[in-house]
VOSE-207844 format. One record per residue: residue number from 1; z, y, x of N, C-alpha, C in turn; residue in one letter. Coordinates in nm, 4 decimals, decimal comma, padded with zeros to 6 digits. Layout:
(node NUM; (Z; Y; X); (Z; Y; X); (Z; Y; X); 'A');
...
***
This chain:
(node 1; (-00,0427; -00,1473; 00,0899); (-00,0026; 00,0168; -00,0184); (-00,0232; 00,1215; 00,0997); 'M');
(node 2; (-00,0456; 00,1987; 00,0632); (-00,0752; 00,3665; 00,1158); (00,1048; 00,4323; 00,1457); 'T');
(node 3; (00,2547; 00,3918; 00,0470); (00,3205; 00,4062; 00,0856); (00,3264; 00,3546; 00,0721); 'T');
(node 4; (00,4792; 00,3372; 00,1318); (00,6546; 00,2607; 00,1405); (00,6692; 00,2927; 00,0118); 'S');
(node 5; (00,8246; 00,2350; -00,0187); (01,0146; 00,3391; -00,0204); (01,0345; 00,3074; 00,0831); 'H');
(node 6; (01,0548; 00,3785; 00,1993); (01,1394; 00,4378; 00,2835); (01,2822; 00,5637; 00,2288); 'R');
(node 7; (01,2790; 00,6605; 00,3052); (01,4218; 00,7085; 00,3186); (01,4075; 00,8038; 00,1279); 'Q');
(node 8; (01,5550; 00,8399; 00,0658); (01,5026; 00,8896; -00,0447); (01,4633; 01,0618; 00,0399); 'Q');
(node 9; (01,3727; 01,0866; -00,1316); (01,3276; 01,2242; -00,0661); (01,4474; 01,3222; -00,1669); 'S');
(node 10; (01,4465; 01,5048; -00,1375); (01,5247; 01,5355; -00,2816); (01,4337; 01,6665; -00,3094); 'R');
(node 11; (01,3194; 01,6688; -00,2665); (01,1468; 01,7171; -00,2824); (01,1832; 01,6578; -00,4565); 'S');
(node 12; (01,1282; 01,7959; -00,4933); (01,1259; 01,7783; -00,6510); (00,9782; 01,6630; -00,7249); 'K');
(node 13; (01,0633; 01,5886; -00,8042); (00,9110; 01,4957; -00,8516); (00,8564; 01,5304; -00,9842); 'S');
(node 14; (00,7486; 01,4202; -00,9333); (00,6413; 01,5253; -01,0551); (00,6646; 01,4745; -01,1892); 'M');
(node 15; (00,6513; 01,4960; -01,3242); (00,6800; 01,4678; -01,4589); (00,5414; 01,2685; -01,4377); 'S');
(node 16; (00,7212; 01,1674; -01,4665); (00,6152; 01,0743; -01,4020); (00,7508; 00,9513; -01,5718); 'L');
(node 17; (00,6410; 00,9173; -01,6893); (00,6348; 00,8371; -01,7590); (00,6586; 00,9375; -01,8733); 'G');
(node 18; (00,5899; 00,9717; -01,9116); (00,6635; 01,1070; -02,0085); (00,5097; 01,0528; -02,1454); 'T');
(node 19; (00,5133; 01,1522; -02,2453); (00,4859; 01,0288; -02,3794); (00,3625; 01,1434; -02,3567); 'R');
(node 20; (00,2746; 01,1861; -02,2684); (00,1693; 01,1520; -02,2021); (00,0665; 01,0941; -02,1869); 'Q');
(node 21; (00,1675; 00,9523; -02,1367); (00,0392; 00,7693; -02,1329); (00,0679; 00,6615; -02,2557); 'D');
(node 22; (00,1274; 00,6854; -02,3433); (00,1310; 00,6834; -02,4706); (-00,0117; 00,5983; -02,4563); 'R');
(node 23; (-00,0738; 00,5846; -02,4633); (-00,1916; 00,5080; -02,5362); (-00,2294; 00,3875; -02,4526); 'P');
(node 24; (-00,2671; 00,2977; -02,4779); (-00,1936; 00,1247; -02,4674); (-00,2803; 00,1410; -02,3197); 'K');
(node 25; (-00,1794; 00,0787; -02,2191); (-00,2071; 00,0942; -02,1418); (-00,2375; -00,1295; -02,0309); 'S');
(node 26; (-00,3009; -00,1144; -01,9091); (-00,3159; -00,2423; -01,9020); (-00,2602; -00,2788; -01,8172); 'N');
(node 27; (-00,2307; -00,3620; -01,7477); (-00,1107; -00,4962; -01,7145); (-00,1270; -00,6187; -01,6935); 'V');
(node 28; (-00,1234; -00,5484; -01,5581); (-00,1549; -00,6672; -01,4304); (-00,0550; -00,7404; -01,3950); 'W');
(node 29; (-00,0122; -00,8996; -01,3462); (00,1239; -00,8845; -01,3714); (00,1525; -00,9953; -01,2869); 'K');
(node 30; (00,2017; -01,0792; -01,2269); (00,2760; -01,1906; -01,1461); (00,2662; -01,3179; -01,1934); 'A');
(node 31; (00,3517; -01,2942; -01,2949); (00,4191; -01,4228; -01,4236); (00,2990; -01,4180; -01,5243); 'D');
(node 32; (00,3429; -01,4647; -01,5602); (00,2501; -01,5841; -01,7361); (00,3362; -01,6068; -01,8297); 'T');
(node 33; (00,4392; -01,5942; -01,8875); (00,5366; -01,5312; -01,9219); (00,5570; -01,4427; -02,0194); 'D');
(node 34; (00,4304; -01,3514; -01,9284); (00,4470; -01,2074; -01,9558); (00,4521; -01,2048; -02,1792); 'Y');
(node 35; (00,5361; -01,1546; -02,2354); (00,5291; -01,1368; -02,3709); (00,4044; -00,9785; -02,3966); 'D');
(node 36; (00,3107; -00,9806; -02,3894); (00,1573; -00,8573; -02,4193); (00,1320; -00,8060; -02,5173); 'K');
(node 37; (00,2576; -00,8586; -02,6486); (00,3111; -00,7633; -02,7098); (00,3695; -00,6123; -02,6570); 'G');
(node 38; (00,3923; -00,6142; -02,5205); (00,4831; -00,5381; -02,5553); (00,3841; -00,4519; -02,4193); 'K');
(node 39; (00,2065; -00,4489; -02,3787); (00,1521; -00,3282; -02,2948); (00,1466; -00,2592; -02,4206); 'E');
(node 40; (00,1692; -00,2161; -02,5111); (00,1517; -00,1349; -02,5913); (00,2745; -00,0318; -02,6199); 'F');
(node 41; (00,3010; 00,1209; -02,6682); (00,4296; 00,0922; -02,6414); (00,4242; 00,1729; -02,8158); 'I');
(node 42; (00,5702; 00,2147; -02,7793); (00,6268; 00,1693; -02,9331); (00,5458; 00,2810; -03,0330); 'E');
(node 43; (00,4752; 00,2794; -03,1733); (00,4181; 00,3535; -03,2735); (00,5289; 00,5171; -03,2954); 'A');
(node 44; (00,6743; 00,4670; -03,2840); (00,6713; 00,7049; -03,2798); (00,7435; 00,7092; -03,1951); 'D');
(node 45; (00,7066; 00,6930; -03,0017); (00,6745; 00,7148; -02,9877); (00,7945; 00,8098; -02,9017); 'G');
(node 46; (00,9092; 00,7606; -02,9172); (00,9961; 00,7736; -02,8917); (01,0820; 00,6860; -02,6878); 'K');
(node 47; (00,9610; 00,6128; -02,6696); (01,0135; 00,5552; -02,5531); (00,8334; 00,5473; -02,3932); 'M');
(node 48; (00,9039; 00,6008; -02,3178); (00,8378; 00,5914; -02,2197); (00,7403; 00,4762; -02,1921); 'T');
(node 49; (00,6073; 00,4805; -02,1230); (00,5730; 00,3521; -02,0977); (00,6699; 00,2631; -02,0537); 'V');
(node 50; (00,7883; 00,2787; -01,8790); (00,8191; 00,2300; -01,8186); (00,8901; 00,1837; -01,9379); 'L');
(node 51; (00,9444; 00,2640; -01,9778); (01,1472; 00,2213; -02,0435); (01,0171; 00,1443; -02,2168); 'E');
(node 52; (00,9365; 00,1483; -02,1893); (00,8898; -00,0577; -02,3396); (00,9111; -00,1784; -02,2557); 'S');
(node 53; (00,8577; -00,2012; -02,0710); (00,8692; -00,2088; -01,9982); (01,0028; -00,2731; -01,9470); 'H');
(node 54; (01,1186; -00,2008; -01,9752); (01,2478; -00,2064; -01,9938); (01,2731; -00,1564; -01,8325); 'G');
(node 55; (01,1993; -00,0863; -01,7998); (01,2574; 00,0065; -01,6290); (01,2950; 00,1161; -01,6376); 'Y');
(node 56; (01,4623; 00,2054; -01,5958); (01,5064; 00,3023; -01,5662); (01,4845; 00,3715; -01,5163); 'T');
(node 57; (01,4377; 00,4874; -01,4625); (01,3658; 00,5429; -01,3169); (01,5576; 00,6329; -01,3017); 'L');
(node 58; (01,5015; 00,5950; -01,1423); (01,6547; 00,6774; -01,0885); (01,5901; 00,7658; -00,9551); 'G');
(node 59; (01,6787; 00,7807; -00,8569); (01,5908; 00,8505; -00,7133); (01,4613; 00,8673; -00,6952); 'S');
(node 60; (01,3864; 00,9163; -00,6286); (01,2884; 00,9577; -00,5046); (01,3259; 00,8707; -00,3393); 'I');
(node 61; (01,2643; 00,7523; -00,3543); (01,2413; 00,6593; -00,2391); (01,1283; 00,7431; -00,1032); 'I');
(node 62; (01,0607; 00,7833; -00,1648); (00,9340; 00,8085; -00,0511); (00,7991; 00,8563; -00,1600); 'G');
(node 63; (00,7336; 00,9840; -00,0445); (00,6149; 01,0191; -00,1393); (00,4875; 01,0586; -00,0607); 'M');
(node 64; (00,4679; 01,0431; -00,1024); (00,2875; 01,0832; -00,0444); (00,2458; 01,1350; -00,1809); 'G');
(node 65; (00,1207; 01,1676; -00,0742); (-00,0141; 01,2853; -00,0611); (-00,0828; 01,2630; -00,2501); 'S');
(node 66; (-00,0715; 01,1647; -00,3026); (-00,1052; 01,1366; -00,3956); (-00,0326; 01,0559; -00,5441); 'Y');
(node 67; (00,0888; 00,9820; -00,4250); (00,2337; 00,9003; -00,5484); (00,3729; 00,9344; -00,4345); 'A');
(node 68; (00,4511; 00,8790; -00,6194); (00,5156; 00,8566; -00,5961); (00,5587; 00,7223; -00,5668); 'T');
(node 69; (00,7366; 00,6675; -00,4564); (00,7650; 00,5855; -00,4952); (00,9595; 00,5531; -00,5460); 'V');
(node 70; (00,9648; 00,5325; -00,6722); (01,1250; 00,5686; -00,7401); (01,2215; 00,4663; -00,7085); 'K');
(node 71; (01,3467; 00,3931; -00,6660); (01,4360; 00,3609; -00,6868); (01,3918; 00,3139; -00,8900); 'L');
(node 72; (01,4071; 00,2707; -00,9051); (01,4765; 00,1808; -01,0754); (01,5491; 00,0874; -01,1043); 'A');
(node 73; (01,5773; 00,1077; -01,2368); (01,6332; -00,0409; -01,2867); (01,5837; -00,1272; -01,3312); 'K');
(node 74; (01,5619; -00,2615; -01,3533); (01,5119; -00,3888; -01,4443); (01,5778; -00,4690; -01,5956); 'S');
(node 75; (01,5515; -00,4124; -01,6227); (01,6585; -00,5304; -01,7677); (01,5593; -00,6839; -01,7735); 'A');
(node 76; (01,4632; -00,6584; -01,7518); (01,3902; -00,7392; -01,7554); (01,3835; -00,8747; -01,6227); 'R');
(node 77; (01,3977; -00,8177; -01,4759); (01,4269; -00,8630; -01,3295); (01,6157; -00,8789; -01,3295); 'H');
(node 78; (01,7031; -00,8553; -01,4412); (01,8146; -00,7277; -01,3395); (01,8332; -00,7089; -01,2432); 'S');
(node 79; (01,7254; -00,6109; -01,1895); (01,8144; -00,5767; -01,0308); (01,7822; -00,4712; -01,0415); 'C');
(node 80; (01,7474; -00,4088; -00,9196); (01,6774; -00,3056; -00,8533); (01,5395; -00,3591; -00,8178); 'D');
(node 81; (01,4730; -00,2329; -00,8780); (01,3146; -00,2801; -00,8468); (01,2470; -00,0930; -00,7418); 'V');
(node 82; (01,1267; -00,1009; -00,7322); (01,1116; 00,0394; -00,6725); (00,9336; -00,0009; -00,6659); 'A');
(node 83; (00,9429; 00,2103; -00,7706); (00,8165; 00,1452; -00,8807); (00,7205; 00,2745; -00,8506); 'I');
(node 84; (00,6235; 00,1728; -00,7171); (00,5637; 00,3081; -00,7255); (00,3971; 00,3780; -00,8200); 'K');
(node 85; (00,4634; 00,5146; -00,7975); (00,3752; 00,6111; -00,9297); (00,2052; 00,6834; -00,8592); 'I');
(node 86; (00,1753; 00,5881; -00,9216); (-00,0233; 00,6906; -00,7733); (-00,0616; 00,7652; -00,9210); 'I');
(node 87; (-00,0777; 00,9176; -00,9056); (-00,1238; 00,9948; -00,9923); (-00,2978; 01,0185; -01,0217); 'S');
(node 88; (-00,3458; 00,9401; -01,0517); (-00,5239; 00,9302; -01,1574); (-00,5344; 01,0977; -01,1224); 'K');
(node 89; (-00,5260; 01,1613; -01,1052); (-00,5057; 01,2824; -01,1197); (-00,5811; 01,4042; -01,0332); 'M');
(node 90; (-00,4968; 01,3004; -00,8930); (-00,4722; 01,3063; -00,7330); (-00,5255; 01,2615; -00,6721); 'Q');
(node 91; (-00,5587; 01,1136; -00,6668); (-00,5372; 00,9579; -00,6050); (-00,7320; 00,9722; -00,5508); 'A');
(node 92; (-00,7043; 00,9202; -00,4239); (-00,9239; 01,0264; -00,4485); (-00,9548; 00,8160; -00,5392); 'P');
(node 93; (-01,0706; 00,9011; -00,6237); (-01,1739; 00,8196; -00,6717); (-01,1653; 00,6505; -00,5873); 'S');
(node 94; (-01,2116; 00,6755; -00,4604); (-01,2472; 00,5129; -00,3646); (-01,1471; 00,4574; -00,3925); 'D');
(node 95; (-01,0528; 00,5502; -00,4302); (-00,8417; 00,4623; -00,3492); (-00,8515; 00,3686; -00,4733); 'Y');
(node 96; (-00,8675; 00,4559; -00,6299); (-00,7989; 00,3470; -00,7663); (-00,9127; 00,3134; -00,7745); 'L');
(node 97; (-01,0964; 00,3348; -00,7308); (-01,1471; 00,2241; -00,8111); (-01,1756; 00,1119; -00,7104); 'K');
(node 98; (-01,1133; 00,0095; -00,6032); (-01,1424; 00,0123; -00,5212); (-01,0466; -00,0877; -00,3843); 'K');
(node 99; (-00,9733; 00,0465; -00,2901); (-00,8480; 00,0316; -00,2540); (-00,7592; -00,0231; -00,3629); 'F');
(node 100; (-00,7304; 00,0785; -00,4130); (-00,6261; 00,0041; -00,5610); (-00,6243; -00,1091; -00,5975); 'L');
(node 101; (-00,7283; -00,1655; -00,6628); (-00,7681; -00,3285; -00,6907); (-00,7707; -00,3967; -00,6405); 'P');
(node 102; (-00,8251; -00,3715; -00,5181); (-00,7373; -00,4870; -00,4192); (-00,6807; -00,5079; -00,3692); 'R');
(node 103; (-00,5382; -00,4584; -00,3975); (-00,4079; -00,4148; -00,2847); (-00,3835; -00,5502; -00,4321); 'E');
(node 104; (-00,3267; -00,4266; -00,5046); (-00,3028; -00,5930; -00,6239); (-00,3180; -00,7159; -00,6495); 'V');
(node 105; (-00,4653; -00,6900; -00,6181); (-00,5293; -00,8677; -00,7258); (-00,4448; -00,9324; -00,5305); 'E');
(node 106; (-00,4508; -00,9164; -00,4450); (-00,4217; -00,9695; -00,3180); (-00,2845; -00,9085; -00,3392); 'V');
(node 107; (-00,1388; -00,8478; -00,3009); (-00,0579; -00,9070; -00,3360); (00,0052; -01,0087; -00,3963); 'V');
(node 108; (-00,0737; -00,9768; -00,5218); (00,0380; -01,0618; -00,6574); (00,0156; -01,2126; -00,6267); 'K');
(node 109; (-00,0972; -01,3080; -00,5017); (-00,1169; -01,4166; -00,4906); (-00,0183; -01,4792; -00,3330); 'G');
(node 110; (00,1386; -01,3890; -00,3292); (00,1120; -01,3659; -00,2359); (00,2945; -01,4613; -00,2511); 'L');
(node 111; (00,3549; -01,5559; -00,2096); (00,4818; -01,5307; -00,2197); (00,5595; -01,5392; -00,1691); 'K');
(node 112; (00,6969; -01,5219; -00,0314); (00,6805; -01,5624; 00,1493); (00,8023; -01,5229; 00,1337); 'H');
(node 113; (00,9211; -01,5674; 00,1952); (01,0778; -01,4829; 00,1762); (01,0330; -01,2912; 00,2286); 'P');
(node 114; (01,0200; -01,3497; 00,3717); (00,8797; -01,1949; 00,4434); (00,7964; -01,1031; 00,3303); 'N');
(node 115; (00,8314; -01,0480; 00,2547); (00,6694; -01,0167; 00,2323); (00,7708; -01,0300; 00,1350); 'L');
(node 116; (00,7315; -00,8474; 00,1090); (00,7896; -00,7504; -00,0217); (00,7378; -00,8373; -00,1912); 'I');
(node 117; (00,7384; -00,8881; -00,2387); (00,7243; -00,9149; -00,3446); (00,6734; -00,7930; -00,4764); 'K');
(node 118; (00,5762; -00,8839; -00,5617); (00,5214; -00,7459; -00,6454); (00,5760; -00,8596; -00,7388); 'F');
(node 119; (00,6395; -00,7309; -00,8139); (00,6278; -00,7560; -00,9723); (00,5839; -00,7124; -01,0719); 'L');
(node 120; (00,4788; -00,6182; -01,1275); (00,4042; -00,6294; -01,1872); (00,3494; -00,5000; -01,2092); 'Q');
(node 121; (00,1801; -00,4740; -01,2321); (00,1484; -00,3526; -01,1835); (00,0764; -00,2817; -01,3881); 'A');
(node 122; (00,1207; -00,1829; -01,4140); (00,0668; -00,1103; -01,5292); (-00,0317; -00,0009; -01,5615); 'I');
(node 123; (-00,1095; 00,0008; -01,5765); (-00,2257; 00,0980; -01,5781); (-00,2412; 00,1668; -01,6587); 'E');
(node 124; (-00,1828; 00,3449; -01,6825); (-00,1534; 00,4676; -01,7954); (-00,3364; 00,4779; -01,8029); 'T');
(node 125; (-00,3444; 00,6399; -01,9278); (-00,4715; 00,6858; -01,9078); (-00,4291; 00,7996; -01,8160); 'T');
(node 126; (-00,3019; 00,8206; -01,7252); (-00,3063; 00,9410; -01,6520); (-00,2988; 00,9004; -01,4550); 'H');
(node 127; (-00,1789; 00,7853; -01,5186); (-00,1275; 00,6437; -01,3973); (-00,0845; 00,5096; -01,3214); 'R');
(node 128; (-00,0415; 00,4947; -01,3270); (-00,0138; 00,3434; -01,2061); (00,0798; 00,3313; -01,1837); 'V');
(node 129; (00,1051; 00,2601; -01,2026); (00,2325; 00,1338; -01,1921); (00,3015; 00,0559; -01,0958); 'Y');
(node 130; (00,3226; 00,1048; -00,9994); (00,3098; -00,0893; -00,8775); (00,5180; -00,0980; -00,9050); 'I');
(node 131; (00,5414; -00,1582; -00,9793); (00,6771; -00,2048; -00,9590); (00,6706; -00,3764; -00,8327); 'V');
(node 132; (00,7736; -00,2845; -00,7388); (00,7914; -00,4565; -00,6352); (00,9521; -00,3749; -00,6156); 'M');
(node 133; (00,9595; -00,5135; -00,5560); (01,1011; -00,5396; -00,4848); (01,1204; -00,4866; -00,3914); 'E');
(node 134; (01,2683; -00,4366; -00,4252); (01,3125; -00,2828; -00,3182); (01,4206; -00,4049; -00,2112); 'Y');
(node 135; (01,3802; -00,2753; -00,0981); (01,4808; -00,3424; 00,1017); (01,5534; -00,2400; 00,0157); 'A');
(node 136; (01,7120; -00,2293; -00,0330); (01,7622; -00,1767; -00,0051); (01,7780; -00,0802; 00,1453); 'E');
(node 137; (01,7477; -00,1488; 00,1927); (01,8152; -00,0640; 00,4185); (01,6813; 00,0333; 00,4694); 'K');
(node 138; (01,6190; 00,0541; 00,3281); (01,5151; 00,1065; 00,3818); (01,3576; 00,0077; 00,4783); 'G');
(node 139; (01,2937; 00,1437; 00,5681); (01,1968; 00,0665; 00,7039); (01,2520; 00,0543; 00,7850); 'S');
(node 140; (01,2026; 00,0159; 00,9379); (01,2616; -00,0673; 01,0782); (01,2244; 00,1137; 01,0879); 'L');
(node 141; (01,1499; 00,2095; 01,0719); (01,0818; 00,2761; 01,1151); (01,2288; 00,3503; 01,1233); 'L');
(node 142; (01,3117; 00,3710; 00,9730); (01,4280; 00,3978; 00,9900); (01,5422; 00,3870; 01,0495); 'D');
(node 143; (01,5674; 00,2681; 01,0940); (01,6667; 00,1773; 01,1790); (01,5823; 00,3139; 01,2953); 'I');
(node 144; (01,5175; 00,2620; 01,4250); (01,4447; 00,3345; 01,4990); (01,5090; 00,4852; 01,4882); 'I');
(node 145; (01,4514; 00,5303; 01,3904); (01,5106; 00,6348; 01,3778); (01,6612; 00,7286; 01,3900); 'R');
(node 146; (01,6735; 00,6228; 01,3940); (01,9166; 00,6499; 01,3413); (01,9926; 00,5654; 01,4103); 'K');
(node 147; (01,9443; 00,4175; 01,4947); (01,9533; 00,3493; 01,6663); (01,8959; 00,3993; 01,7481); 'E');
(node 148; (01,7934; 00,4610; 01,7810); (01,7716; 00,5010; 01,9109); (01,6537; 00,3632; 01,9641); 'G');
(node 149; (01,7490; 00,2433; 01,9603); (01,7019; 00,1362; 01,9704); (01,7440; -00,0064; 01,8705); 'Y');
(node 150; (01,6661; -00,1261; 01,8506); (01,6454; -00,2492; 01,8125); (01,7068; -00,3246; 01,9250); 'I');
(node 151; (01,8680; -00,3941; 01,8812); (01,8765; -00,4917; 01,9911); (01,8250; -00,6618; 02,0547); 'D');
(node 152; (01,8034; -00,7085; 02,0988); (01,7313; -00,8618; 02,1328); (01,7994; -00,8959; 02,0558); 'E');
(node 153; (01,8622; -00,9738; 01,9891); (01,9068; -01,0466; 01,8693); (01,8387; -01,0202; 01,7793); 'T');
(node 154; (01,8849; -00,8783; 01,7209); (01,7635; -00,8506; 01,5488); (01,5682; -00,8565; 01,5887); 'R');
(node 155; (01,5299; -00,7614; 01,7316); (01,4473; -00,7754; 01,8389); (01,3941; -00,9411; 01,7906); 'S');
(node 156; (01,4385; -01,0014; 01,8178); (01,4057; -01,1727; 01,7595); (01,3630; -01,2175; 01,6736); 'R');
(node 157; (01,4905; -01,1460; 01,6021); (01,4876; -01,2836; 01,4569); (01,4052; -01,1972; 01,3475); 'K');
(node 158; (01,3567; -01,0478; 01,4206); (01,2697; -00,9687; 01,2778); (01,0780; -00,9911; 01,3963); 'W');
(node 159; (01,1214; -01,0310; 01,5020); (00,9488; -01,0450; 01,5413); (00,9552; -01,2330; 01,4776); 'F');
(node 160; (01,0526; -01,2980; 01,4824); (01,0202; -01,4830; 01,4154); (00,9727; -01,3847; 01,2517); 'G');
(node 161; (01,0029; -01,3738; 01,2666); (00,9817; -01,3008; 01,0414); (00,8560; -01,2980; 01,0203); 'Q');
(node 162; (00,8230; -01,1749; 01,1440); (00,7056; -01,0902; 01,0580); (00,6167; -01,1984; 01,1174); 'L');
(node 163; (00,6030; -01,3060; 01,2280); (00,4853; -01,4055; 01,2717); (00,4803; -01,5000; 01,1309); 'V');
(node 164; (00,5784; -01,4986; 01,0841); (00,5906; -01,6134; 00,9624); (00,5445; -01,5799; 00,8972); 'D');
(node 165; (00,5307; -01,4259; 00,8538); (00,4767; -01,3448; 00,6881); (00,3881; -01,3414; 00,7469); 'A');
(node 166; (00,3293; -01,3049; 00,8537); (00,1596; -01,2867; 00,8814); (00,0973; -01,4282; 00,8845); 'I');
(node 167; (00,0993; -01,5360; 00,8807); (00,0710; -01,6984; 00,9386); (00,0770; -01,7302; 00,7739); 'N');
(node 168; (00,1257; -01,6509; 00,7461); (00,1393; -01,7635; 00,5876); (00,0105; -01,6582; 00,5690); 'Y');
(node 169; (00,0324; -01,5301; 00,5410); (-00,1502; -01,4811; 00,4969); (-00,2582; -01,5079; 00,5090); 'C');
(node 170; (-00,3302; -01,5158; 00,7200); (-00,3354; -01,5680; 00,7319); (-00,4436; -01,6918; 00,6767); 'H');
(node 171; (-00,3283; -01,7865; 00,6566); (-00,3618; -01,9221; 00,6492); (-00,4182; -01,8877; 00,4542); 'E');
(node 172; (-00,4185; -01,8129; 00,3542); (-00,4232; -01,7332; 00,2856); (-00,6017; -01,6905; 00,2365); 'R');
(node 173; (-00,6391; -01,6631; 00,4543); (-00,7989; -01,5951; 00,4419); (-00,7360; -01,4218; 00,4187); 'G');
(node 174; (-00,5866; -01,4010; 00,4248); (-00,5542; -01,2473; 00,3742); (-00,5368; -01,1475; 00,5659); 'V');
(node 175; (-00,6112; -01,0927; 00,5897); (-00,5358; -00,9655; 00,6532); (-00,4911; -00,8369; 00,6010); 'V');
(node 176; (-00,3825; -00,8214; 00,7087); (-00,3011; -00,7133; 00,6708); (-00,3334; -00,5885; 00,6722); 'H');
(node 177; (-00,4426; -00,5296; 00,8015); (-00,4512; -00,4563; 00,9108); (-00,4126; -00,3789; 00,9206); 'R');
(node 178; (-00,2499; -00,3090; 00,8546); (-00,2426; -00,2214; 00,8788); (-00,0259; -00,2792; 00,9018); 'D');
(node 179; (-00,0676; -00,3381; 01,0301); (00,1507; -00,4132; 01,1066); (00,1653; -00,2328; 01,1565); 'I');
(node 180; (00,3076; -00,1824; 01,0795); (00,3472; -00,0634; 01,1714); (00,5136; -00,1050; 01,1071); 'K');
(node 181; (00,4924; -00,0148; 01,2035); (00,7356; 00,0597; 01,1646); (00,7685; 00,0330; 01,0112); 'C');
(node 182; (00,6541; 00,1367; 01,0081); (00,6930; 00,1789; 00,8380); (00,6698; 00,1125; 00,7223); 'E');
(node 183; (00,6331; 00,0511; 00,7574); (00,5198; -00,1439; 00,6645); (00,6373; -00,2134; 00,6610); 'N');
(node 184; (00,7133; -00,2548; 00,7513); (00,8249; -00,3640; 00,8108); (00,8906; -00,3172; 00,6699); 'L');
(node 185; (00,9801; -00,3204; 00,5739); (01,1035; -00,3308; 00,5386); (01,2255; -00,3679; 00,5732); 'L');
(node 186; (01,3430; -00,3164; 00,5209); (01,4546; -00,4029; 00,5667); (01,5484; -00,4444; 00,4489); 'I');
(node 187; (01,6121; -00,6029; 00,4142); (01,6598; -00,5801; 00,3263); (01,8433; -00,5719; 00,3335); 'N');
(node 188; (01,9159; -00,5951; 00,2013); (02,0471; -00,5921; 00,2007); (02,0909; -00,7223; 00,3259); 'T');
(node 189; (02,0421; -00,8066; 00,3560); (02,0378; -00,9160; 00,4401); (01,9337; -00,8841; 00,5813); 'E');
(node 190; (01,9416; -00,7987; 00,5219); (01,8992; -00,7795; 00,7142); (01,7716; -00,8593; 00,7262); 'Y');
(node 191; (01,6993; -00,9143; 00,5887); (01,5753; -00,9075; 00,6524); (01,4363; -00,8293; 00,6848); 'N');
(node 192; (01,3526; -00,9214; 00,6792); (01,2441; -00,8411; 00,7018); (01,1401; -00,8560; 00,6370); 'I');
(node 193; (01,0257; -00,7847; 00,5226); (00,9638; -00,7574; 00,4474); (00,9329; -00,6745; 00,4724); 'K');
(node 194; (00,7414; -00,7672; 00,4748); (00,6301; -00,6923; 00,5856); (00,5854; -00,6337; 00,3918); 'L');
(node 195; (00,4725; -00,4950; 00,4127); (00,5122; -00,3993; 00,3263); (00,3096; -00,3282; 00,2389); 'S');
(node 196; (00,2640; -00,3116; 00,1811); (00,1850; -00,2151; 00,2374); (00,0581; -00,2742; 00,2523); 'D');
(node 197; (-00,0806; -00,3235; 00,1278); (-00,0980; -00,4176; 00,1447); (-00,2235; -00,3175; 00,1633); 'F');
(node 198; (-00,2949; -00,1973; 00,1425); (-00,3824; -00,0986; 00,0307); (-00,4901; -00,1344; 00,1214); 'G');
(node 199; (-00,4928; -00,1595; 00,2818); (-00,5523; -00,1829; 00,2761); (-00,6484; -00,2908; 00,3556); 'F');
(node 200; (-00,5850; -00,4243; 00,3446); (-00,6312; -00,5833; 00,2976); (-00,6991; -00,6193; 00,3023); 'A');
(node 201; (-00,7992; -00,7503; 00,3704); (-00,8597; -00,8201; 00,3231); (-00,7962; -00,9264; 00,3028); 'R');
(node 202; (-00,9306; -00,9626; 00,1901); (-00,9048; -01,1131; 00,1940); (-01,0057; -01,2306; 00,2721); 'N');
(node 203; (-01,0187; -01,2652; 00,3056); (-01,1231; -01,2402; 00,3767); (-01,2598; -01,4338; 00,3269); 'H');
(node 204; (-01,0943; -01,4875; 00,2660); (-01,1280; -01,6535; 00,1784); (-01,1687; -01,5741; 00,0976); 'M');
(node 205; (-01,1558; -01,4938; -00,0479); (-01,2425; -01,4896; -00,1294); (-01,4328; -01,4276; -00,1399); 'R');
(node 206; (-01,3666; -01,3616; 00,0118); (-01,5147; -01,2861; 00,0981); (-01,6436; -01,4187; 00,1174); 'Y');
(node 207; (-01,5930; -01,4709; 00,1658); (-01,6768; -01,6195; 00,2797); (-01,7553; -01,6926; 00,1038); 'R');
(node 208; (-01,6589; -01,6732; -00,0092); (-01,6624; -01,7028; -00,0699); (-01,7755; -01,7481; -00,1476); 'T');
(node 209; (-01,7932; -01,5857; -00,1871); (-01,8962; -01,5231; -00,2251); (-02,0092; -01,5064; -00,1890); 'R');
(node 210; (-02,0336; -01,5432; -00,0412); (-02,1674; -01,5485; 00,0525); (-02,2656; -01,6802; -00,0398); 'Q');
***
């Protein structure tokens, strides 16, 4: 993805999940037991799109030029999640038509303990919402900036986890193409979670089409 969820920002957020998103939404999902009746906002208009899907927005944890990442409570998953909110008005057309659909297609087929888990994607008239696992400790870049260095024990552990995650992706024909410290997130157990598949390519799928 082009924006990783990382340190909390104090900047004022744009209007998110408002009633202007009420037109029916498209939903991509990681599982198959989703109630398709919930793809549409309630007729009385009292709920926002995200509320209708069981999400309560919290603070901003990341910002980019055309996307904001917010912490949220998920009633459905009974945990905190990160929601990447992409403005269709601000995002480049090639990103919306090419890179974003490709990213969603790639990540929803990947399940590994060292990859950020994709939960759901919701598309409305004005925005796209990407719901994913929340990594509580921020990015590896955050830790390096705070501590100055990473000791050998953690380096060995995290490098091994990263290699496992990359091997898993490569075995499925997926090449990340954007591995860097800010895309390596850390959860509460201090395990690495590779994120942001915005530049990823699925070479297995490409070869199949030839």
